[in-house]
C-alpha positions, -999 to 999 in steps of 0.1 A, spaced: 482 -598 40 482 -635 45 504 -630 76 480 -604 90 450 -627 82 466 -656 100 477 -634 130 442 -620 132 428 -655 131 451 -666 159 441 -637 182 404 -643 174 407 -680 182 425 -672 214 396 -651 226 372 -678 216 390 -704 238 396 -678 266 359 -669 270 348 -700 290 379 -697 311 372 -661 319 337 -669 331 348 -698 353 378 -680 367 357 -650 377 333 -674 394 362 -690 413 375 -656 424 341 -648 441 340 -681 459 376 -681 471 378 -644 480 350 -653 505 372 -681 519 355 -711 502 378 -733 480 360 -742 448 377 -772 432 343 -779 416 346 -754 387 350 -784 363 317 -799 375 299 -766 375 310 -759 339 299 -794 329 265 -787 345 262 -755 326 272 -771 293 246 -798 297 218 -774 308 224 -750 280 224 -778 253 191 -793 266 174 -760 271 185 -746 238 172 -778 220 138 -775 236 137 -738 228 145 -746 192 116 -771 190 93 -744 205 104 -721 176 111 -690 198 126 -669 170 163 -674 175 162 -669 213 173 -705 220 210 -697 227 200 -670 252 176 -694 269 205 -719 270 226 -693 288 199 -686 314 194 -724 319 231 -728 325 232 -700 350 203 -716 370 216 -751 369 251 -739 379 235 -722 409 215 -754 419 246 -776 418 267 -750 437 241 -751 465 254 -786 473 289 -773 477 277 -744 498 257 -765 522 285 -791 526 313 -765 530 296 -737 549 267 -752 569 282 -786 577 318 -774 576 330 -803 554 364 -803 538 360 -779 510 384 -797 486 366 -830 491 333 -813 485 345 -797 453 358 -831 440 324 -846 448 308 -819 427 331 -828 398 322 -865 400 285 -858 406 282 -834 376 301 -858 353 279 -888 362 246 -870 365 248 -852 332 258 -883 312 230 -902 329 204 -875 321 216 -873 285 211 -910 280 176 -908 295 166 -877 274 182 -889 241 173 -926 241 206 -940 252 228 -917 231 260 -905 247 255 -869 235 227 -844 229 214 -836 194 233 -810 175 220 -774 179 209 -756 148 207 -722 166 240 -712 183 258 -679 188 276 -664 158 302 -638 155 289 -603 160 309 -577 140 309 -542 155 301 -518 126 331 -498 116 356 -513 140 354 -548 125 367 -535 92 401 -523 107 429 -545 92 441 -572 117 425 -556 147 390 -557 133 386 -594 129 408 -601 159 389 -580 185 357 -566 170 342 -596 154 335 -620 182 308 -641 198 284 -621 221 296 -643 250 331 -630 245 320 -594 248 299 -603 279 330 -621 295 352 -591 290 326 -568 305 322 -593 334 359 -588 342 354 -550 346 322 -556 366 339 -582 389 368 -558 396 344 -530 404 322 -551 427 352 -566 446 373 -535 450 349 -505 448 317 -515 466 308 -522 502 297 -557 492 331 -565 477 349 -551 508 327 -573 531 332 -603 508 370 -600 509 369 -594 547 352 -627 554 379 -644 533 407 -628 551 395 -626 587 359 -639 592 361 -635 630 369 -598 628 342 -593 601 316 -611 622 325 -589 652 317 -558 630 283 -573 622 291 -588 588 271 -620 580 299 -644 573 277 -674 564 253 -653 542 282 -637 523 299 -670 517 267 -686 505 262 -657 481 298 -660 468 295 -697 462 262 -693 443 277 -665 422 306 -689 415 282 -716 403 263 -692 381 294 -678 364 310 -712 360 278 -725 345 279 -697 320 314 -707 311 304 -742 303 275 -729 282 297 -708 261 315 -739 249 283 -757 240 267 -726 223 297 -715 203 322 -743 197 307 -778 200 270 -772 193 261 -802 215 270 -818 249 288 -850 256 309 -864 284 341 -847 270 327 -813 262 345 -796 290 377 -818 291 395 -801 319 386 -765 311 374 -761 347 409 -770 361 426 -747 336 402 -719 348 412 -727 384 449 -724 374 441 -690 357 425 -678 389 456 -688 410 481 -675 385 461 -643 384 464 -640 422 427 -640 428 424 -607 410 400 -603 380 425 -585 359 452 -610 366 428 -639 359 419 -623 326 455 -622 315 460 -658 326 429 -670 308 440 -653 276 474 -670 280 458 -704 284 434 -696 255 464 -688 234 479 -722 242 448 -739 230 446 -717 199 483 -724 192 474 -761 189 452 -753 159 476 -727 145 505 -750 144 485 -775 123 484 -750 95 522 -755 88 538 -785 71 563 -791 100 533 -801 122 531 -834 103 562 -844 122 547 -836 156 524 -863 172 489 -850 175 488 -862 211 515 -837 219 496 -808 204 465 -818 224 487 -820 256 502 -785 250 475 -764 270 478 -788 300 516 -789 300 516 -751 300 491 -751 329 514 -773 350 545 -752 342 527 -719 350 513 -733 383 548 -746 392 562 -712 385 535 -695 405 541 -715 437 555 -692 464 544 -660 446 506 -664 447 491 -657 482 455 -668 486 430 -652 511 442 -658 546 412 -679 557 407 -698 524 396 -733 531 389 -728 568 353 -733 579 341 -705 602 329 -714 637 314 -683 655 320 -699 689 358 -699 683 363 -663 672 
């Protein structure tokens, strides 16, 4: 039974770490399927983590009856959209280099959020700790199943939302006219424009969706794991989500599998520490493990992952 309990805990922790990656990877898919590179997932997640912490704290002070985590999620979504507008304007309207624009978003979010935290919290490097955060929600009946119950049916609400989001993203991208048009502007915007598809409008929409979902990804870390925001709350999760998107070949199902794999790598770090032999392994190596696996997986994916044909190319209607 101890083995089953530990295995269930490992699977449960894997889903916890995967949730933020799933949100951000889905956001990246929408943006890049439309032809806009989004290196700025890290910055968008940072923005969402910050906004959720601050909004949830103010909601706690207003005593809104336990709604503060949900208000934090909404604030993260809105702030993620606002930050992504910068990337959309630079990349789509002014046709700036999309990779450079994404890097700017990362630096802007990192600096702006820390600056705002210091202003709002009297020079402190982090927000106050949240008292009201998301807790595991056990599905009645299913959560009592040995091993599988705790592993899959006793999770944070955000985990259930993330898994449903994967299904919704797949349906929208591959089963709706909107998804068909979105993918068409990422593959051949000139042909799509000739058929009357609004390339600029769709790309703006996709980038804003990307910002909203990545912001939610950052919020899940604040509202489930850390209970506050500081400069190292995200710690490269946006780049791992970017790797999950690429390894998943810009497909929601593939990105889900990759996100779970990277989540497992992070959970394994905690799992190994339960055993005595871990005392002989430097802690720095354990913390490096998820990032090492990210590099190895990306190196193995080179040559086998084909992005949308027009990814990273600004569209100029006069040259179609």
